[in-house]
All heavy atoms as TSV, in Angstrom:
chain	resi	resn	atom	element	x	y	z
A	1	GLY	N	N	97.619	16.361	37.425
A	1	GLY	CA	C	98.411	16.863	38.513
A	1	GLY	C	C	98.406	18.378	38.510
A	1	GLY	O	O	97.979	19.014	37.553
A	2	TYR	N	N	98.906	18.920	39.581
A	2	TYR	CA	C	98.993	20.379	39.702
A	2	TYR	C	C	100.269	20.892	39.046
A	2	TYR	O	O	101.300	20.227	39.035
A	2	TYR	CB	C	98.953	20.806	41.164
A	2	TYR	CG	C	97.582	20.735	41.771
A	2	TYR	CD1	C	97.287	19.823	42.772
A	2	TYR	CD2	C	96.575	21.589	41.349
A	2	TYR	CE1	C	96.028	19.755	43.337
A	2	TYR	CE2	C	95.303	21.529	41.898
A	2	TYR	CZ	C	95.039	20.616	42.899
A	2	TYR	OH	O	93.796	20.557	43.449
A	3	ASP	N	N	100.199	22.087	38.528
A	3	ASP	CA	C	101.318	22.744	37.861
A	3	ASP	C	C	102.281	23.297	38.912
A	3	ASP	O	O	102.271	24.473	39.241
A	3	ASP	CB	C	100.788	23.862	36.958
A	3	ASP	CG	C	101.875	24.489	36.109
A	3	ASP	OD1	O	103.000	23.974	36.118
A	3	ASP	OD2	O	101.581	25.494	35.448
A	4	VAL	N	N	103.111	22.407	39.456
A	4	VAL	CA	C	104.099	22.802	40.462
A	4	VAL	C	C	105.459	22.223	40.086
A	4	VAL	O	O	105.546	21.174	39.444
A	4	VAL	CB	C	103.722	22.324	41.881
A	4	VAL	CG1	C	102.469	23.017	42.380
A	4	VAL	CG2	C	103.552	20.824	41.933
A	5	GLY	N	N	106.504	22.909	40.494
A	5	GLY	CA	C	107.845	22.423	40.223
A	5	GLY	C	C	108.046	22.172	38.747
A	5	GLY	O	O	107.587	22.913	37.900
A	6	GLY	N	N	108.716	21.086	38.444
A	6	GLY	CA	C	108.971	20.740	37.054
A	6	GLY	C	C	107.925	19.825	36.464
A	6	GLY	O	O	108.087	19.339	35.345
A	7	LEU	N	N	106.849	19.585	37.203
A	7	LEU	CA	C	105.841	18.645	36.736
A	7	LEU	C	C	105.259	19.042	35.386
A	7	LEU	O	O	105.066	18.204	34.514
A	7	LEU	CB	C	104.726	18.490	37.771
A	7	LEU	CG	C	103.727	17.383	37.521
A	7	LEU	CD1	C	104.430	16.026	37.504
A	7	LEU	CD2	C	102.649	17.389	38.575
A	8	SER	N	N	105.019	20.333	35.193
A	8	SER	CA	C	104.428	20.767	33.915
A	8	SER	C	C	105.394	20.599	32.754
A	8	SER	O	O	104.965	20.525	31.599
A	8	SER	CB	C	103.952	22.213	34.000
A	8	SER	OG	O	105.042	23.074	34.260
A	9	ASN	N	N	106.696	20.536	33.029
A	9	ASN	CA	C	107.663	20.263	31.969
A	9	ASN	C	C	107.673	18.790	31.601
A	9	ASN	O	O	108.031	18.424	30.490
A	9	ASN	CB	C	109.072	20.672	32.400
A	9	ASN	CG	C	109.203	22.149	32.586
A	9	ASN	OD1	O	108.569	22.929	31.884
A	9	ASN	ND2	N	110.006	22.560	33.540
A	10	LEU	N	N	107.299	17.955	32.533
A	10	LEU	CA	C	107.337	16.512	32.322
A	10	LEU	C	C	106.002	15.959	31.842
A	10	LEU	O	O	105.953	15.122	30.955
A	10	LEU	CB	C	107.741	15.824	33.633
A	10	LEU	CG	C	107.869	14.324	33.617
A	10	LEU	CD1	C	108.970	13.891	32.657
A	10	LEU	CD2	C	108.180	13.817	35.017
A	11	VAL	N	N	104.924	16.437	32.430
A	11	VAL	CA	C	103.599	15.886	32.143
A	11	VAL	C	C	102.833	16.820	31.228
A	11	VAL	O	O	102.674	17.996	31.515
A	11	VAL	CB	C	102.795	15.664	33.448
A	11	VAL	CG1	C	101.397	15.170	33.145
A	11	VAL	CG2	C	103.527	14.696	34.363
A	12	LYS	N	N	102.379	16.259	30.132
A	12	LYS	CA	C	101.550	17.001	29.183
A	12	LYS	C	C	100.409	16.088	28.751
A	12	LYS	O	O	100.502	14.879	28.835
A	12	LYS	CB	C	102.369	17.388	27.955
A	12	LYS	CG	C	103.664	18.107	28.263
A	12	LYS	CD	C	103.666	19.477	27.688
A	12	LYS	CE	C	104.986	20.182	27.857
A	12	LYS	NZ	N	105.253	20.738	29.134
A	13	ASP	N	N	99.355	16.677	28.256
A	13	ASP	CA	C	98.217	15.888	27.776
A	13	ASP	C	C	98.660	14.918	26.690
A	13	ASP	O	O	98.162	13.816	26.587
A	13	ASP	CB	C	97.125	16.819	27.264
A	13	ASP	CG	C	95.810	16.103	27.041
A	13	ASP	OD1	O	95.483	15.186	27.813
A	13	ASP	OD2	O	95.106	16.454	26.089
A	14	SER	N	N	99.649	15.337	25.907
A	14	SER	CA	C	100.101	14.496	24.800
A	14	SER	C	C	100.986	13.332	25.247
A	14	SER	O	O	101.239	12.421	24.480
A	14	SER	CB	C	100.862	15.336	23.787
A	14	SER	OG	O	102.017	15.900	24.383
A	15	ASN	N	N	101.478	13.355	26.491
A	15	ASN	CA	C	102.334	12.259	26.929
A	15	ASN	C	C	101.793	11.542	28.161
A	15	ASN	O	O	102.548	10.954	28.919
A	15	ASN	CB	C	103.785	12.710	27.137
A	15	ASN	CG	C	103.977	13.656	28.298
A	15	ASN	OD1	O	103.060	13.897	29.067
A	15	ASN	ND2	N	105.155	14.210	28.423
A	16	GLY	N	N	100.517	11.610	28.343
A	16	GLY	CA	C	99.897	10.774	29.364
A	16	GLY	C	C	99.461	11.458	30.635
A	16	GLY	O	O	99.282	10.791	31.652
A	17	GLY	N	N	99.248	12.739	30.603
A	17	GLY	CA	C	98.819	13.398	31.827
A	17	GLY	C	C	98.033	14.663	31.572
A	17	GLY	O	O	97.924	15.133	30.447
A	18	VAL	N	N	97.492	15.193	32.641
A	18	VAL	CA	C	96.740	16.441	32.586
A	18	VAL	C	C	97.266	17.334	33.704
A	18	VAL	O	O	97.394	16.894	34.843
A	18	VAL	CB	C	95.228	16.199	32.786
A	18	VAL	CG1	C	94.461	17.500	32.755
A	18	VAL	CG2	C	94.699	15.232	31.739
A	19	ILE	N	N	97.582	18.569	33.378
A	19	ILE	CA	C	98.089	19.528	34.354
A	19	ILE	C	C	97.050	20.632	34.547
A	19	ILE	O	O	96.486	21.133	33.585
A	19	ILE	CB	C	99.411	20.155	33.857
A	19	ILE	CG1	C	100.504	19.098	33.763
A	19	ILE	CG2	C	99.862	21.291	34.763
A	19	ILE	CD1	C	100.952	18.545	35.088
A	20	VAL	N	N	96.818	20.984	35.808
A	20	VAL	CA	C	95.925	22.099	36.128
A	20	VAL	C	C	96.671	23.066	37.040
A	20	VAL	O	O	97.661	22.701	37.670
A	20	VAL	CB	C	94.612	21.622	36.807
A	20	VAL	CG1	C	93.811	20.746	35.869
A	20	VAL	CG2	C	94.888	20.900	38.103
A	21	LYS	N	N	96.197	24.297	37.085
A	21	LYS	CA	C	96.840	25.315	37.919
A	21	LYS	C	C	96.779	24.922	39.389
A	21	LYS	O	O	95.797	24.339	39.849
A	21	LYS	CB	C	96.175	26.677	37.723
A	21	LYS	CG	C	96.444	27.275	36.371
A	21	LYS	CD	C	95.840	28.648	36.247
A	21	LYS	CE	C	96.104	29.184	34.857
A	21	LYS	NZ	N	95.602	30.526	34.679
A	22	LEU	N	N	97.830	25.287	40.104
A	22	LEU	CA	C	97.921	24.998	41.529
A	22	LEU	C	C	96.720	25.570	42.273
A	22	LEU	O	O	96.314	26.703	42.025
A	22	LEU	CB	C	99.215	25.585	42.094
A	22	LEU	CG	C	99.483	25.326	43.572
A	22	LEU	CD1	C	99.593	23.838	43.852
A	22	LEU	CD2	C	100.749	26.040	44.003
A	23	ASN	N	N	96.161	24.773	43.131
A	23	ASN	CA	C	95.015	25.132	43.981
A	23	ASN	C	C	93.706	25.309	43.223
A	23	ASN	O	O	92.728	25.767	43.811
A	23	ASN	CB	C	95.311	26.382	44.817
A	23	ASN	CG	C	96.455	26.159	45.783
A	23	ASN	OD1	O	96.616	25.056	46.329
A	23	ASN	ND2	N	97.264	27.175	45.995
A	24	ASP	N	N	93.671	24.974	41.952
A	24	ASP	CA	C	92.422	25.043	41.193
A	24	ASP	C	C	91.725	23.688	41.330
A	24	ASP	O	O	91.793	22.837	40.454
A	24	ASP	CB	C	92.689	25.386	39.736
A	24	ASP	CG	C	91.413	25.654	38.948
A	24	ASP	OD1	O	90.308	25.317	39.444
A	24	ASP	OD2	O	91.521	26.192	37.833
A	25	THR	N	N	91.069	23.518	42.472
A	25	THR	CA	C	90.454	22.219	42.762
A	25	THR	C	C	89.333	21.887	41.787
A	25	THR	O	O	89.127	20.719	41.466
A	25	THR	CB	C	89.937	22.155	44.210
A	25	THR	OG1	O	89.078	23.269	44.453
A	25	THR	CG2	C	91.074	22.175	45.198
A	26	ASN	N	N	88.632	22.892	41.296
A	26	ASN	CA	C	87.565	22.627	40.321
A	26	ASN	C	C	88.139	22.043	39.034
A	26	ASN	O	O	87.596	21.086	38.489
A	26	ASN	CB	C	86.773	23.902	40.012
A	26	ASN	CG	C	85.920	24.349	41.175
A	26	ASN	OD1	O	85.450	23.529	41.964
A	26	ASN	ND2	N	85.738	25.650	41.318
A	27	ALA	N	N	89.251	22.610	38.560
A	27	ALA	CA	C	89.888	22.086	37.341
A	27	ALA	C	C	90.419	20.678	37.589
A	27	ALA	O	O	90.320	19.813	36.720
A	27	ALA	CB	C	91.012	23.010	36.889
A	28	PHE	N	N	90.960	20.445	38.784
A	28	PHE	CA	C	91.476	19.121	39.112
A	28	PHE	C	C	90.350	18.096	39.117
A	28	PHE	O	O	90.463	17.018	38.526
A	28	PHE	CB	C	92.189	19.152	40.464
A	28	PHE	CG	C	92.875	17.864	40.800
A	28	PHE	CD1	C	94.135	17.582	40.295
A	28	PHE	CD2	C	92.264	16.926	41.617
A	28	PHE	CE1	C	94.766	16.397	40.601
A	28	PHE	CE2	C	92.887	15.736	41.922
A	28	PHE	CZ	C	94.152	15.469	41.415
A	29	VAL	N	N	89.242	18.439	39.762
A	29	VAL	CA	C	88.088	17.536	39.818
A	29	VAL	C	C	87.556	17.284	38.408
A	29	VAL	O	O	87.239	16.151	38.051
A	29	VAL	CB	C	86.992	18.104	40.747
A	29	VAL	CG1	C	85.683	17.350	40.600
A	29	VAL	CG2	C	87.463	18.080	42.197
A	30	ASP	N	N	87.471	18.343	37.599
A	30	ASP	CA	C	86.996	18.182	36.217
A	30	ASP	C	C	87.903	17.242	35.431
A	30	ASP	O	O	87.428	16.406	34.661
A	30	ASP	CB	C	86.913	19.535	35.508
A	30	ASP	CG	C	85.773	20.399	36.030
A	30	ASP	OD1	O	84.863	19.854	36.706
A	30	ASP	OD2	O	85.800	21.618	35.766
A	31	ALA	N	N	89.226	17.375	35.613
A	31	ALA	CA	C	90.174	16.514	34.897
A	31	ALA	C	C	90.012	15.056	35.327
A	31	ALA	O	O	90.002	14.154	34.489
A	31	ALA	CB	C	91.603	16.993	35.148
A	32	VAL	N	N	89.851	14.834	36.624
A	32	VAL	CA	C	89.657	13.466	37.124
A	32	VAL	C	C	88.347	12.895	36.589
A	32	VAL	O	O	88.296	11.748	36.138
A	32	VAL	CB	C	89.703	13.427	38.665
A	32	VAL	CG1	C	89.286	12.065	39.193
A	32	VAL	CG2	C	91.095	13.790	39.170
A	33	LYS	N	N	87.290	13.690	36.611
A	33	LYS	CA	C	85.998	13.231	36.082
A	33	LYS	C	C	86.102	12.874	34.607
A	33	LYS	O	O	85.515	11.900	34.155
A	33	LYS	CB	C	84.925	14.307	36.283
A	33	LYS	CG	C	84.413	14.421	37.693
A	33	LYS	CD	C	83.354	15.517	37.773
A	33	LYS	CE	C	82.796	15.679	39.148
A	33	LYS	NZ	N	81.800	16.764	39.220
A	34	GLN	N	N	86.850	13.681	33.854
A	34	GLN	CA	C	87.000	13.424	32.419
A	34	GLN	C	C	87.682	12.079	32.191
A	34	GLN	O	O	87.266	11.303	31.332
A	34	GLN	CB	C	87.808	14.541	31.762
A	34	GLN	CG	C	87.953	14.369	30.266
A	34	GLN	CD	C	88.783	15.463	29.626
A	34	GLN	OE1	O	89.428	16.256	30.292
A	34	GLN	NE2	N	88.778	15.494	28.307
A	35	VAL	N	N	88.707	11.789	32.970
A	35	VAL	CA	C	89.414	10.516	32.814
A	35	VAL	C	C	88.517	9.355	33.234
A	35	VAL	O	O	88.429	8.340	32.541
A	35	VAL	CB	C	90.725	10.518	33.631
A	35	VAL	CG1	C	91.374	9.137	33.626
A	35	VAL	CG2	C	91.693	11.566	33.083
A	36	ILE	N	N	87.820	9.507	34.348
A	36	ILE	CA	C	86.963	8.429	34.862
A	36	ILE	C	C	85.782	8.159	33.930
A	36	ILE	O	O	85.415	7.010	33.694
A	36	ILE	CB	C	86.469	8.761	36.290
A	36	ILE	CG1	C	87.643	8.690	37.258
A	36	ILE	CG2	C	85.355	7.818	36.717
A	36	ILE	CD1	C	87.309	9.192	38.654
A	37	SER	N	N	85.216	9.225	33.386
A	37	SER	CA	C	83.996	9.057	32.590
A	37	SER	C	C	84.272	8.690	31.130
A	37	SER	O	O	83.342	8.370	30.397
A	37	SER	CB	C	83.152	10.334	32.635
A	37	SER	OG	O	83.838	11.394	31.996
A	38	ASN	N	N	85.523	8.732	30.719
A	38	ASN	CA	C	85.837	8.457	29.321
A	38	ASN	C	C	86.937	7.399	29.250
A	38	ASN	O	O	88.130	7.732	29.201
A	38	ASN	CB	C	86.280	9.756	28.633
A	38	ASN	CG	C	86.435	9.588	27.144
A	38	ASN	OD1	O	86.638	8.490	26.645
A	38	ASN	ND2	N	86.376	10.702	26.431
A	39	PRO	N	N	86.564	6.123	29.221
A	39	PRO	CA	C	87.560	5.051	29.208
A	39	PRO	C	C	88.527	5.127	28.029
A	39	PRO	O	O	89.706	4.800	28.173
A	39	PRO	CB	C	86.728	3.772	29.137
A	39	PRO	CG	C	85.382	4.152	29.631
A	39	PRO	CD	C	85.195	5.588	29.265
A	40	GLN	N	N	88.060	5.581	26.874
A	40	GLN	CA	C	88.952	5.700	25.713
A	40	GLN	C	C	90.034	6.750	25.966
A	40	GLN	O	O	91.196	6.567	25.610
A	40	GLN	CB	C	88.154	6.046	24.449
A	40	GLN	CG	C	87.235	4.948	23.990
A	40	GLN	CD	C	87.991	3.657	23.650
A	40	GLN	OE1	O	89.159	3.669	23.286
A	40	GLN	NE2	N	87.314	2.531	23.785
A	41	TYR	N	N	89.625	7.856	26.572
A	41	TYR	CA	C	90.578	8.925	26.911
A	41	TYR	C	C	91.572	8.415	27.956
A	41	TYR	O	O	92.777	8.674	27.849
A	41	TYR	CB	C	89.820	10.147	27.416
A	41	TYR	CG	C	90.691	11.304	27.816
A	41	TYR	CD1	C	91.512	11.936	26.879
A	41	TYR	CD2	C	90.677	11.790	29.121
A	41	TYR	CE1	C	92.297	13.014	27.243
A	41	TYR	CE2	C	91.461	12.873	29.482
A	41	TYR	CZ	C	92.271	13.475	28.549
A	41	TYR	OH	O	93.057	14.543	28.902
A	42	ALA	N	N	91.079	7.681	28.935
A	42	ALA	CA	C	91.954	7.115	29.973
A	42	ALA	C	C	92.970	6.159	29.351
A	42	ALA	O	O	94.160	6.195	29.692
A	42	ALA	CB	C	91.127	6.404	31.037
A	43	LYS	N	N	92.520	5.327	28.420
A	43	LYS	CA	C	93.440	4.404	27.738
A	43	LYS	C	C	94.471	5.171	26.913
A	43	LYS	O	O	95.651	4.813	26.886
A	43	LYS	CB	C	92.665	3.446	26.841
A	43	LYS	CG	C	91.925	2.383	27.603
A	43	LYS	CD	C	91.170	1.458	26.659
A	43	LYS	CE	C	90.352	0.461	27.449
A	43	LYS	NZ	N	89.589	-0.437	26.580
A	44	LYS	N	N	94.016	6.232	26.241
A	44	LYS	CA	C	94.932	7.052	25.449
A	44	LYS	C	C	96.005	7.664	26.345
A	44	LYS	O	O	97.193	7.644	26.002
A	44	LYS	CB	C	94.165	8.155	24.720
A	44	LYS	CG	C	95.053	9.097	23.944
A	44	LYS	CD	C	94.245	10.271	23.382
A	44	LYS	CE	C	95.170	11.314	22.832
A	44	LYS	NZ	N	95.238	12.523	23.586
A	45	LEU	N	N	95.597	8.209	27.483
A	45	LEU	CA	C	96.561	8.782	28.417
A	45	LEU	C	C	97.541	7.719	28.907
A	45	LEU	O	O	98.750	7.957	28.990
A	45	LEU	CB	C	95.855	9.415	29.627
A	45	LEU	CG	C	95.141	10.733	29.398
A	45	LEU	CD1	C	94.440	11.179	30.684
A	45	LEU	CD2	C	96.106	11.805	28.924
A	46	GLY	N	N	97.015	6.543	29.226
A	46	GLY	CA	C	97.863	5.452	29.702
A	46	GLY	C	C	98.878	5.016	28.663
A	46	GLY	O	O	100.064	4.858	28.967
A	47	ARG	N	N	98.427	4.842	27.434
A	47	ARG	CA	C	99.346	4.446	26.350
A	47	ARG	C	C	100.391	5.528	26.099
A	47	ARG	O	O	101.582	5.244	25.944
A	47	ARG	CB	C	98.572	4.161	25.064
A	47	ARG	CG	C	97.937	2.791	25.008
A	47	ARG	CD	C	97.423	2.463	23.605
A	47	ARG	NE	N	96.452	3.436	23.119
A	47	ARG	CZ	C	95.143	3.362	23.333
A	47	ARG	NH1	N	94.630	2.358	24.020
A	47	ARG	NH2	N	94.330	4.282	22.861
A	48	SER	N	N	99.936	6.761	26.064
A	48	SER	CA	C	100.858	7.871	25.815
A	48	SER	C	C	101.899	7.982	26.924
A	48	SER	O	O	103.083	8.195	26.657
A	48	SER	CB	C	100.091	9.190	25.700
A	48	SER	OG	O	99.235	9.176	24.603
A	49	GLY	N	N	101.454	7.829	28.154
A	49	GLY	CA	C	102.375	7.891	29.287
A	49	GLY	C	C	103.401	6.778	29.244
A	49	GLY	O	O	104.591	6.998	29.473
A	50	ARG	N	N	102.941	5.580	28.939
A	50	ARG	CA	C	103.853	4.430	28.859
A	50	ARG	C	C	104.873	4.623	27.741
A	50	ARG	O	O	106.064	4.369	27.920
A	50	ARG	CB	C	103.062	3.156	28.616
A	50	ARG	CG	C	103.900	1.895	28.640
A	50	ARG	CD	C	102.986	0.720	28.377
A	50	ARG	NE	N	103.223	-0.523	28.960
A	50	ARG	CZ	C	103.598	-0.850	30.188
A	50	ARG	NH1	N	103.837	0.078	31.054
A	50	ARG	NH2	N	103.744	-2.077	30.583
A	51	ASN	N	N	104.413	5.112	26.584
A	51	ASN	CA	C	105.327	5.365	25.466
A	51	ASN	C	C	106.353	6.435	25.820
A	51	ASN	O	O	107.537	6.305	25.504
A	51	ASN	CB	C	104.557	5.778	24.215
A	51	ASN	CG	C	103.771	4.642	23.611
A	51	ASN	OD1	O	104.067	3.477	23.841
A	51	ASN	ND2	N	102.746	4.973	22.857
A	52	TYR	N	N	105.903	7.491	26.472
A	52	TYR	CA	C	106.806	8.579	26.862
A	52	TYR	C	C	107.874	8.081	27.824
A	52	TYR	O	O	109.062	8.352	27.647
A	52	TYR	CB	C	106.008	9.726	27.487
A	52	TYR	CG	C	106.875	10.884	27.892
A	52	TYR	CD1	C	107.230	11.857	26.962
A	52	TYR	CD2	C	107.358	11.010	29.189
A	52	TYR	CE1	C	108.039	12.922	27.318
A	52	TYR	CE2	C	108.170	12.071	29.552
A	52	TYR	CZ	C	108.508	13.023	28.610
A	52	TYR	OH	O	109.313	14.057	28.965
A	53	VAL	N	N	107.455	7.337	28.817
A	53	VAL	CA	C	108.399	6.831	29.816
A	53	VAL	C	C	109.404	5.882	29.173
A	53	VAL	O	O	110.605	5.988	29.414
A	53	VAL	CB	C	107.652	6.143	30.982
A	53	VAL	CG1	C	108.604	5.349	31.859
A	53	VAL	CG2	C	106.918	7.184	31.816
A	54	SER	N	N	108.933	4.969	28.347
A	54	SER	CA	C	109.859	4.010	27.741
A	54	SER	C	C	110.812	4.684	26.755
A	54	SER	O	O	111.936	4.241	26.581
A	54	SER	CB	C	109.106	2.866	27.064
A	54	SER	OG	O	108.343	3.335	25.994
A	55	LYS	N	N	110.374	5.791	26.150
A	55	LYS	CA	C	111.227	6.477	25.178
A	55	LYS	C	C	112.198	7.463	25.836
A	55	LYS	O	O	113.366	7.525	25.461
A	55	LYS	CB	C	110.352	7.224	24.172
A	55	LYS	CG	C	111.129	7.881	23.063
A	55	LYS	CD	C	110.190	8.466	22.026
A	55	LYS	CE	C	110.999	9.102	20.900
A	55	LYS	NZ	N	110.137	9.672	19.871
A	56	PHE	N	N	111.737	8.217	26.815
A	56	PHE	CA	C	112.544	9.303	27.362
A	56	PHE	C	C	113.067	9.065	28.773
A	56	PHE	O	O	114.011	9.731	29.198
A	56	PHE	CB	C	111.745	10.621	27.342
A	56	PHE	CG	C	111.417	11.082	25.963
A	56	PHE	CD1	C	110.132	10.969	25.476
A	56	PHE	CD2	C	112.388	11.608	25.142
A	56	PHE	CE1	C	109.811	11.391	24.193
A	56	PHE	CE2	C	112.091	12.034	23.860
A	56	PHE	CZ	C	110.799	11.926	23.385
A	57	LEU	N	N	112.466	8.176	29.515
A	57	LEU	CA	C	112.885	7.960	30.902
A	57	LEU	C	C	113.429	6.557	31.118
A	57	LEU	O	O	113.456	6.053	32.225
A	57	LEU	CB	C	111.710	8.232	31.852
A	57	LEU	CG	C	111.107	9.631	31.749
A	57	LEU	CD1	C	109.932	9.769	32.696
A	57	LEU	CD2	C	112.143	10.708	32.017
A	58	ASN	N	N	113.875	5.929	30.054
A	58	ASN	CA	C	114.420	4.589	30.099
A	58	ASN	C	C	115.821	4.639	30.714
A	58	ASN	O	O	116.726	5.252	30.152
A	58	ASN	CB	C	114.482	4.036	28.671
A	58	ASN	CG	C	115.035	2.646	28.598
A	58	ASN	OD1	O	115.963	2.291	29.303
A	58	ASN	ND2	N	114.459	1.854	27.712
A	59	PRO	N	N	116.034	4.009	31.863
A	59	PRO	CA	C	117.346	4.086	32.528
A	59	PRO	C	C	118.490	3.577	31.651
A	59	PRO	O	O	119.559	4.185	31.623
A	59	PRO	CB	C	117.192	3.216	33.769
A	59	PRO	CG	C	115.742	3.044	33.966
A	59	PRO	CD	C	115.089	3.232	32.638
A	60	ASP	N	N	118.286	2.483	30.936
A	60	ASP	CA	C	119.355	1.946	30.093
A	60	ASP	C	C	119.748	2.930	28.999
A	60	ASP	O	O	120.933	3.148	28.728
A	60	ASP	CB	C	118.939	0.610	29.470
A	60	ASP	CG	C	118.775	-0.478	30.511
A	60	ASP	OD1	O	119.493	-0.438	31.528
A	60	ASP	OD2	O	117.929	-1.366	30.303
A	61	LEU	N	N	118.760	3.532	28.375
A	61	LEU	CA	C	119.022	4.510	27.327
A	61	LEU	C	C	119.750	5.726	27.902
A	61	LEU	O	O	120.730	6.204	27.332
A	61	LEU	CB	C	117.712	4.941	26.660
A	61	LEU	CG	C	117.812	6.009	25.580
A	61	LEU	CD1	C	118.634	5.498	24.404
A	61	LEU	CD2	C	116.426	6.411	25.115
A	62	ASN	N	N	119.291	6.209	29.042
A	62	ASN	CA	C	119.910	7.373	29.662
A	62	ASN	C	C	121.349	7.086	30.063
A	62	ASN	O	O	122.230	7.925	29.892
A	62	ASN	CB	C	119.103	7.838	30.872
A	62	ASN	CG	C	117.781	8.445	30.475
A	62	ASN	OD1	O	117.607	8.906	29.362
A	62	ASN	ND2	N	116.824	8.431	31.378
A	63	ILE	N	N	121.606	5.903	30.589
A	63	ILE	CA	C	122.974	5.532	30.975
A	63	ILE	C	C	123.857	5.478	29.739
A	63	ILE	O	O	124.979	6.000	29.739
A	63	ILE	CB	C	122.985	4.188	31.740
A	63	ILE	CG1	C	122.369	4.387	33.122
A	63	ILE	CG2	C	124.394	3.623	31.843
A	63	ILE	CD1	C	122.097	3.103	33.861
A	64	ASN	N	N	123.377	4.853	28.666
A	64	ASN	CA	C	124.159	4.772	27.431
A	64	ASN	C	C	124.469	6.160	26.874
A	64	ASN	O	O	125.581	6.419	26.405
A	64	ASN	CB	C	123.439	3.931	26.381
A	64	ASN	CG	C	123.418	2.466	26.735
A	64	ASN	OD1	O	124.251	1.991	27.512
A	64	ASN	ND2	N	122.470	1.728	26.187
A	65	GLN	N	N	123.506	7.064	26.929
A	65	GLN	CA	C	123.726	8.421	26.434
A	65	GLN	C	C	124.756	9.144	27.306
A	65	GLN	O	O	125.629	9.845	26.789
A	65	GLN	CB	C	122.412	9.204	26.413
A	65	GLN	CG	C	121.465	8.746	25.333
A	65	GLN	CD	C	120.104	9.406	25.433
A	65	GLN	OE1	O	119.718	9.922	26.479
A	65	GLN	NE2	N	119.362	9.391	24.337
A	66	LEU	N	N	124.665	8.965	28.598
A	66	LEU	CA	C	125.598	9.606	29.515
A	66	LEU	C	C	127.015	9.072	29.319
A	66	LEU	O	O	127.983	9.839	29.260
A	66	LEU	CB	C	125.140	9.390	30.962
A	66	LEU	CG	C	125.901	10.135	32.038
A	66	LEU	CD1	C	125.853	11.641	31.812
A	66	LEU	CD2	C	125.321	9.804	33.408
A	67	VAL	N	N	127.160	7.775	29.184
A	67	VAL	CA	C	128.470	7.168	28.936
A	67	VAL	C	C	129.050	7.690	27.625
A	67	VAL	O	O	130.242	8.024	27.539
A	67	VAL	CB	C	128.376	5.625	28.941
A	67	VAL	CG1	C	129.651	4.991	28.418
A	67	VAL	CG2	C	128.073	5.123	30.352
A	68	SER	N	N	128.211	7.805	26.613
A	68	SER	CA	C	128.657	8.326	25.320
A	68	SER	C	C	129.177	9.757	25.467
A	68	SER	O	O	130.213	10.116	24.888
A	68	SER	CB	C	127.508	8.266	24.321
A	68	SER	OG	O	127.871	8.861	23.113
A	69	ILE	N	N	128.490	10.564	26.230
A	69	ILE	CA	C	128.926	11.953	26.467
A	69	ILE	C	C	130.273	11.958	27.178
A	69	ILE	O	O	131.186	12.710	26.807
A	69	ILE	CB	C	127.872	12.731	27.277
A	69	ILE	CG1	C	126.635	12.969	26.413
A	69	ILE	CG2	C	128.447	14.054	27.779
A	69	ILE	CD1	C	125.433	13.485	27.188
A	70	TYR	N	N	130.444	11.112	28.187
A	70	TYR	CA	C	131.719	11.046	28.913
A	70	TYR	C	C	132.857	10.649	27.978
A	70	TYR	O	O	133.936	11.230	28.024
A	70	TYR	CB	C	131.631	10.068	30.086
A	70	TYR	CG	C	130.871	10.584	31.270
A	70	TYR	CD1	C	130.069	9.735	32.019
A	70	TYR	CD2	C	130.940	11.917	31.664
A	70	TYR	CE1	C	129.359	10.198	33.122
A	70	TYR	CE2	C	130.241	12.395	32.756
A	70	TYR	CZ	C	129.455	11.523	33.482
A	70	TYR	OH	O	128.767	11.986	34.570
A	71	TYR	N	N	132.622	9.661	27.121
A	71	TYR	CA	C	133.655	9.245	26.179
A	71	TYR	C	C	134.028	10.377	25.222
A	71	TYR	O	O	135.202	10.592	24.920
A	71	TYR	CB	C	133.236	8.006	25.395
A	71	TYR	CG	C	133.426	6.719	26.151
A	71	TYR	CD1	C	132.381	5.821	26.293
A	71	TYR	CD2	C	134.655	6.386	26.716
A	71	TYR	CE1	C	132.537	4.632	26.991
A	71	TYR	CE2	C	134.836	5.211	27.417
A	71	TYR	CZ	C	133.783	4.334	27.548
A	71	TYR	OH	O	133.950	3.170	28.231
A	72	LYS	N	N	133.041	11.102	24.751
A	72	LYS	CA	C	133.316	12.234	23.863
A	72	LYS	C	C	134.131	13.301	24.569
A	72	LYS	O	O	135.054	13.880	23.995
A	72	LYS	CB	C	132.017	12.824	23.324
A	72	LYS	CG	C	131.344	11.960	22.293
A	72	LYS	CD	C	130.018	12.551	21.841
A	72	LYS	CE	C	129.299	11.594	20.900
A	72	LYS	NZ	N	127.979	12.095	20.522
A	73	LEU	N	N	133.784	13.568	25.834
A	73	LEU	CA	C	134.531	14.562	26.604
A	73	LEU	C	C	135.975	14.110	26.825
A	73	LEU	O	O	136.905	14.899	26.736
A	73	LEU	CB	C	133.850	14.822	27.942
A	73	LEU	CG	C	132.539	15.595	27.883
A	73	LEU	CD1	C	131.861	15.599	29.250
A	73	LEU	CD2	C	132.766	17.009	27.401
A	74	LEU	N	N	136.170	12.827	27.108
A	74	LEU	CA	C	137.514	12.307	27.323
A	74	LEU	C	C	138.350	12.352	26.052
A	74	LEU	O	O	139.545	12.619	26.096
A	74	LEU	CB	C	137.448	10.881	27.861
A	74	LEU	CG	C	136.948	10.727	29.284
A	74	LEU	CD1	C	136.730	9.248	29.622
A	74	LEU	CD2	C	137.889	11.368	30.275
A	75	ASP	N	N	137.722	12.107	24.918
A	75	ASP	CA	C	138.427	12.138	23.638
A	75	ASP	C	C	138.872	13.546	23.271
A	75	ASP	O	O	139.851	13.724	22.543
A	75	ASP	CB	C	137.551	11.588	22.515
A	75	ASP	CG	C	137.424	10.067	22.572
A	75	ASP	OD1	O	138.259	9.430	23.265
A	75	ASP	OD2	O	136.509	9.550	21.927
A	76	HIS	N	N	138.179	14.564	23.756
A	76	HIS	CA	C	138.503	15.948	23.409
A	76	HIS	C	C	139.547	16.548	24.336
A	76	HIS	O	O	139.963	17.668	24.140
A	76	HIS	CB	C	137.231	16.799	23.407
A	76	HIS	CG	C	136.393	16.602	22.193
A	76	HIS	ND1	N	136.045	15.386	21.701
A	76	HIS	CD2	C	135.839	17.499	21.351
A	76	HIS	CE1	C	135.309	15.511	20.629
A	76	HIS	NE2	N	135.158	16.783	20.380
A	77	ASN	N	N	139.955	15.839	25.348
A	77	ASN	CA	C	140.944	16.394	26.308
A	77	ASN	C	C	142.294	15.775	26.138
A	77	ASN	O	O	142.622	14.821	25.684
A	77	ASN	CB	C	140.463	16.196	27.746
A	77	ASN	CG	C	139.288	17.107	28.050
A	77	ASN	OD1	O	139.218	18.205	27.529
A	77	ASN	ND2	N	138.393	16.651	28.887
C-alpha cells in the first residue's frame, strides 16, 4: 500500500504488508511483482498479517481491555 494517513503505522513488512511512498508507482509495481512472483513471500506476508490482526485488532480483546480501563478509572474516583 501507499504511505498515506496512518497506514504506515499499521502495515509493516513484518506484519503482513509492504508500504511504498505515495505516488511511487514503480515501487508499488515492484512490490506487487515481488509478492506475485514469490509464493513463499506471499504466504509469509499472509501469515504475518493474520497473526497481527488476531493479536492486535481482535475486537473481543480490545473490548475487554477497554472495559478494564473503565473499571480502573471508576475505582480511582
